[in-house]
N, C-alpha and C positions, 0 to 999 in steps of 0.2 A: 555582487550582492551576496552570493552564497559564500559562506565562511567568513565574510566581513561583517555583515549585519545580522545574519541568521546562521546558526550552526546546523550541521546536518542532523544532529540529535533533535533539535527543536523542530526542524522541518518534518521529520518522520513522526514526531510526537503529536502533531496536529491531528485531531479527530474528525476534521471536516464538518464541524457542527454548524457552521455558517454564522456563529455569534459575532465574529469579528466583522463580517460584512454588515450586519445589522447595527453594530455599535459604532462603526466608523463615521466620524462627524463630517468628513469631506467626500463621502460617497466613493471611496476607493474600494475595489473588490480584492482584498488581500487573499481570499481563498483561491481565486484563479491564479494568482501569482505563485502561491504555494504549490498548487497542483502542477503548474508549468515547470517549476523548479524540480519537483519530484520526477516529472516526466523526462526532463533533461538528464537527471542523474541516472535514471533507468535506461533510457534509450541511447544516450550518447556516451556515457561513461561506464555503463554496466555496474553502477555503484548502488545497488539496492541492498537493503538489510538482508541478512541470511534467511530470516523467516520468510520474507517475501520471495526470495529466490527458490526456496524449497516449495512454497505453494505454487509458484508458476511452473516449476518442473513437474509437480504432481498434476497440474491441470493439463500440461502438454502430454504427459504419458498416460494418465488415467482418466482424463476428462472430468476431473473433479479435484478440489483442493486437498482431499484426503489421500493418504498413501496406500489405498487399497484399489486393486483393479476392479473392474465392473463385475466380474464373476464372484468375487469374495465380499462384496458390500453387504449382503444380507446374512453373512455368517454370524453376526452378533445376535441375530434372532434365535439361533439354536443354543446359545450359551445360557447358563443359569445364573 
């Protein structure tokens, strides 16, 4: 299904707003399919977008999605 019916760009463009689930006339849950396809790309093929990879490495290293360590997080408070 991936790359045949839905492109990777379309897959990552989904905002997960759930509108497709509510609008589906045959009660299919396309959002769960999209999330499963994303999960497969990330976990099995390591094919996440670069922005997502940066965020995940920041979470792993800093405990937050931002590129600042815990000791430097409040430094913005001292800037004018």
